[in-house]
Every structure is written in C-alpha cells, then in structure tokens.
N, C-alpha and C positions, 0 to 999 in steps of 0.2 A: 269454738267455744273455749275460753280460757279458764283455767283452774285458779281460783283465788288463792293467793299465798297468805301466810300468817300476817305478814306486814301489811298487805292490802286489806285484810279483814280488820286489822287493828286500826288502820287509817279510816276505814268506813265506820267503825265503831266510834272513833273520836269525832268524826263529823256528825254522827247521830247525837252524841253527847252535847256537842256544840249547839246543835239545833234545839235540843231540849233546854239547854242553859239559857239560850236567847229567849225562849218562850216562858221559862220558869221565873226568871228574875226580872223585876221591873227596872226602869232606868235608875241608875245610882252607882254608888261606889262598889257595892257588892257585885253587881252585874259586871262592872268593868274588871274587877279582880278575877272573876271566874272566866270571863272572855279572854283576858290576857294569858291566863294559865292554859286554857284550852288551845289558844293559838300557838303558844310555845310547844305544847305537846304535839300538835299537828306538824309543825315545822321539823321537830326532831324525828317524828315517824317518817316523814317524807325523806329527810336526809338519810336515815338508816335504811330505808327501802332502796334508795339510789345506791348506797354503798354495798348493800347485800346483793344487788343485781350483778355487780362486778364480780363478787365472790362466787355467786351461783354460776355465772358464765364460765369462770375459771374451773370450777369443780366439774362442770359438764364436759369440758375439753380434756381434763386430766386423764392420762392413760394409767392402767393398773401398775405397770412397771415403775412409773414415776411415783405413784402412791406408795409402793413398797419401799422405794428408796427413801422417801420422806419419813415414813414410819420407822424404818431401820435406823436411820440417822438420828432421829429423835430418841429412840430407845437406847442406842449405844453411846450417845454423847455423855450422859452422866457417868457411865462406866469408865469411859476413856478419861474424863476429867478426874475422877477419883483415883484412877491408876497413876496418872501424872502427879497428882498431889502426894500419893504414897511414895513414889520414886524420888520426888524432890525432897520430901521430908527425910527419907533415908539418906540421901546424898548430902544434905545440909547438916543433919543431926549426927 
C-alpha cells in the first residue's frame, strides 16, 4: 500500500474539481474558461509532482555528514562574505 503524498492528494482534489466543473456548467464560454483553468492547474500539479519526486529521491539518499556540510556552508557563507567586505573596505578606504 502506498502512502498518498501532498502532491498526489492535490492532484486527486483537482481531478474531483474538474469532474464537478464538467457537471456544474453547461456548454458555453463559462464552462470552457473553467475547464481550461482546471487543465492548466492539473498540468502544473503533475509537473510539480514529477519535479518533487527527484528532490525527494535525493533527500532519501543524503547522508547526515553531507547534510551537516550543506547546513554549515549555508550558515557560514554570509559571515565569510561580510568579513571579506569589511577587509576590502578597510584596504581600499
């Protein structure tokens, strides 16, 4: 049994809304507008789900040491850049 993800639930919800929109609106311009909007939302949800699957797969494979390196680098980068800015300012000024 698979556990439904947030993206999968959103896609299922969008399909349900599409089904309701088809039944709710009669033939005409309003129905076409609603259907086109729903189709765009479904395409975007599918695209996002495919993209997030790659990110999720990477996150499942990442090791704790790699995660610590990424976090430390991200935390220390602004400090390093600010220090370089101060040193350059003192040197030039």
